[in-house]
Structures are given as structure tokens and as C-alpha cells.
N, C-alpha and C positions, 0 to 999 in steps of 0.2 A: 747558398741562400737558405736561411733557417725558416722553417715553417712550424709555428707552435701547434700543439695538439688541440688547443681550445678552438682554433679556427676550423680544424677538421671536424671537431665535434659539432660545431654550429652548422657546417655544411651538411653533415650527415643528418642532423635533426631537421633542417629545412626540407631536404628531399624526402625523408621518412614521413614527416607530418604534412607535406604538400603545400605549405605556405610559410612565409616569414612570420606571420602573426601566430600561427599554431606552434611553430618552432620556439618562438619567444615565450609562449605560455609554458611549454614543456620544460624549457631551460630556466624558467623563472627569471627572464630578462625582459627588457623593453624591446619593442619591435625595432626601434631605431638602433639599439645596441647590436641586435642581430644583423641588421642591414649594414651597419658600419663594419662589423667583423668580416662579412663576406666581401665588402668593397676593399677592405685592407688586404685580404687574401688575394683578390684579383689583381690589385696593384703590385703586390709582391711577386706574383707569377707573371705579370705583364700580359694577361689575357682574360677575356670574359669567361666565367664559369656558367653563367645563366644567359639564356636568350630571352630578353625582356620585351621583345616585340609583340609577343602574344599576350592574351589576357592573363594566362597563368605562366609564370616563369618556368622554363624548362632548361635542363642541363644542356650545354653545348657538348660536342664530342670530347673536347679537352676536359670539360667539367666531369663527364662520365668517367674518364680515365683517372682524374685526380680523386674522385670519390672512391673508386675501386681501390686505389692504392692507399687512400686515407683510411678506409675501413680496415684494411690489413694492419696498418700502423696502430690504429685504435685498439684492435683486438690484441696486438702484441703488447701494447701499453697496459691493457687490463690484466694480461697474463703476468707481466712483470710486477704490477702492483699486488696481485694475489700472492706471488712468490715472496715479495718483501714481507707481506703480512704473515705468511707461513714461517719464514725464516726468523722473523721477530718473535714468533711463538715458540722458538726453540728447535725447529727443524734445521739441521745442518745442510749446507749446499751439496756436500760430497761425502761419500763413505766408501771405503775399500775393504773388502773381505777376501782373504786368501784361504783356499780350501784344498785339502788333500783329495786327489781324485778317487781315493778309495771310499770316500763318504757317499752315502746313498744320494744319488742325484735327484731322484724324484721328490724326496722330502725337501731338499734344498730349493728346488724350483718352486715347490709349493709355498715356501716362505716368501719368495720373491713375488709370486703371483698375488699373494695376500697383500703385499705392500702396494702393488699396482691398484688392487681393488679398493684399498683404503685411501688412494690418492695421496700417498706420502710423497712430497716434492723432492726429496733428496735423490741426487744422482748416485746410483749404486754401481760400483766397479767390482765385479766378481772375477777373481783370477783362480785358475786351477793349476796347482803344481803337485809335485810328488816328493815325499820324504823330506830330505834336507832342503829342497827347493822351496817348501812352504814357508819356513822361517826366514830363509834368505830373501824371498820376495817381500815378506811382511816387513823386514827391516829396511830393505832397499827402497820400498815405496812409502815407508812410514805409514803403513796401513793401520786401520783401527782394530780389526779383529782377524783372527785366524783360527781355522779348524785343522789341527795337525795330529799326525800319528807319532812323529818324532820331533822333539824340540830341545833346545839347550836351555836349562833352567836359568832364570835371571830374577833377582829380587825386585826388579822394576816391572815384572809381568804378573798379572793376576790370572790364575789358571783354574779352570773348572773341568773336572773329569766328566766324560760323557758316557752314554751307554756303549758297551763293547760292540765292535764290528766283527762279525764272524766271517772267516775266509775258509774256502774249501779247496783241496787239492784235486784238480779234475783233468780229464783228458777226453778227447773225442771218442764216441762209442766205437768208431772204426779203428782206433789206434791199437797197437799191439799190447799196450799196458792195460787196456780197458777190462779184459777178462782175467787178468792175472790175480792171484790171491797171495796174501802175505808178502807183499813186495818189499825187497830189501833196499837199503841205500845204494848198494853196489849196482843193483838192477836199474834204479832210477838214473844213476850217473851215466849209464850207457845210452840214454836217450836225450833228445833235445829238451832243455828246460827253457820256458818262456817267462819273462819277468818284465815289469815296468821299471825303467831306469829312473834313478834319482835325478830330479831336474835341477839340482843346485849346480853352480859353476864348478865347484871342487869335488862333486860327486861324493859327498861325505858318507853316504850310505850305499855306495855303488854295488857292494856285494851282499846287501841286506836280503835276507830270506831266500838265499839260493842254496842248492844242495852240493855245490862244489864239483859238479861234472865239468868235462872239457868243452861241452857245447851248450852255451847259454846265449840265448837271443834276447837282446834288450829292445823293448818296444816303447813307443812314445806315450801310450795311454791304455786304459783297460778295454776300450772298444777294439783297438788294434790287437790287443792280446787275446781277447775273446774270439775274434775272427781267425787268428792264427791257430788257436786251440781247436776251433770248430772244424777246420780243414785237415786236422791231423798232423800239424807240423810238430807239435810237442805237447808237453804237460805244463801245468802251472797252477799257482794259487789264484783264486778269484773271490771277490766279495760275494757272499751268498745272495745278497739282494739283487745282484746283477745277472745271476744265472739260474734263478729258480725255475723259470719257464723251460730252459734247456735241460735242466736236471729232471724235472717232472716229465718232460716229453721224451726222455731217453736219448737225446742227441749228445749229451755229455754224461760221463760216468765219474763218480767219486772213486779215487784210487784207494785200493786196499793196501795202504802203506803201513809197514810195521811201526814207524815213528809217529803215526797219527795223521789223519787226513783233514783235521779241522783245527783252526787256531783262532783265538780271540785277541783283538787289539783294542786297547782303550784309547780312543782319541780324546783330545782336550780342546776346549774353547779358551782362547787366550786373548787378553786385551792389555793395554798399557796402564800401569798403576798411576802414572803421573799425568794422564790425559783423560779427564772425565768424558764419557760418551755423550754425544748430543741426543736429542730426542729419538731420531731414527736409529742411531747406534744402540741405544738402550732397548728400543722396541725389538730390533733384530736380535740382540743378545738374548733377550727374554724368550723370544720365539725359538731360537736354536736350543736353548737350555730345556725348553718345554718339549720339543720334538726329539732331541737327541740325548737329553739328560736322564 
């Protein structure tokens, strides 16, 4: 049984205004038109919505329930109407961004928070992958944007280099390596190395950034890696922004490695050349370039 929204609007107005006459005035209708709309709704439902035995018509229990559900539907209808207006103004319904987990998380969340504060209607899907898994997810999901450390060049991609991400070779202050000086590669290889595994299916960069020792533990993300380093399980590279507090507090130590204990990586923001970004995508791209570029 179909119930039109106009009948629900009239019902809501009658209750809010307290009478058919005032509802008619508010809706810019005649009183007879309002009365007819309510009667038609009652006939369709097969029950009375108002108790007309008193001087002032009051809702029946059924009427109260119909009004409550009707208000919910009217609210949803207004929301849908607002979305249609926003999408007509160029906001796309959906946008997917794939990010390498080495990127500064606080900055990324700050961009998304600003989108919420601006009431941008686009549904954002943020996916975090590692190394080759970033581009693989970007292609598999046909995503609009990716922030990657490693990618396969393609003339169908537009690429913007971003500000370098600094990584530091660290270990727990309690680890045997912490107080050693002028550490050689041979010495490093005698200890457990901790790294984050490439999340691509074919593990395209599976041995990326490792020292070639016999004991390499692959972890799922940098949070797990930091926890493993903190308890003294082994050593590993960490993005500087993720460990500033622990380095300053002395819980972690930067290794005095002969080959260098700091390394810079230049991430890139990538979008598709053949697919123009919508309004949200362009806004997000501009913000990422501003914050990371």
C-alpha cells in the first residue's frame, strides 16, 4: 500500500499547528483540501487517525504511531533532497583513497576531519595498504586517488611528488644493540629484523628495505612493528613522525649503524589521467598536496 509523502506532510502540519485551519494556512491550501488529504490517508490506512468526538481533534493511538513513522520518513526525504542538490552541484557520491601506511596518519585524519566539518556529502573510503599493495588496491578497486611510496609508472596516471618521509633505524633502549657504536652490517644480521610486509598478493616488494639477515619478522602494520620493537624483539625502520615521543623519552634508541640510520622516501599522490576528479576528489587532492606537498 503506497502512502504519498504529501499526506504525511499534511498530517504533520495539522498536529504541529493544532488545527486544520492553521495547517491549511501554513501549507497555503484551503481547509477543505487539508481535510480531504487526511480523509484520503485514513481511507488508505483503513483506520481513523484523529478522534473527532472532542472539541479539538486529537490523534488516536494509531495516529500517533503513524505520525512518528511519518516524521522519520519526511526527515529522510529532506535528507535525500539535500543530497540530490549537493550531488547536482558537483559532489560525487563516492570517493576511494588508498594510502601507504607509512604516511603520517595524524595529517591524513586531519584532512578527513575537515571534510566532515565542511559537511561534504561524499562517502569516503580510506584504505591502508603497504608498498606494492597500494597500487594493487588502487587498480583493483578502480579508486580515484592513492598516496604511494612505490608504484609502477603508467602514462595514464598523473603523479605529484610529495614532501619526503623520514625513517629512522631504531631499537628498544633495553636491546643489546642500543648502546653499541659503529654497528656493522654483520652485527645487524645477527639480530632479529622487524619489517612491515608488502600487502600485495604477489609480494612484489617482499624483501624491500631489509638487511639480509636470517631472522626477519614480517608484521602487518607499523603499530604492530612499534610494539614489537618496544618490547625488545628486534630492530627496524620506523617513520619518524610515529616515534618522536618514544625517541625523545628514551624508550627507543636510534642505532649507530655504519650504513646510516636515517633514510628519506618520496611519496607520490597519484590520480587517473582519463577520469576527472569530482568536486570532493579535487578538494581532497588539493588538501593532500597542501599538507604533504
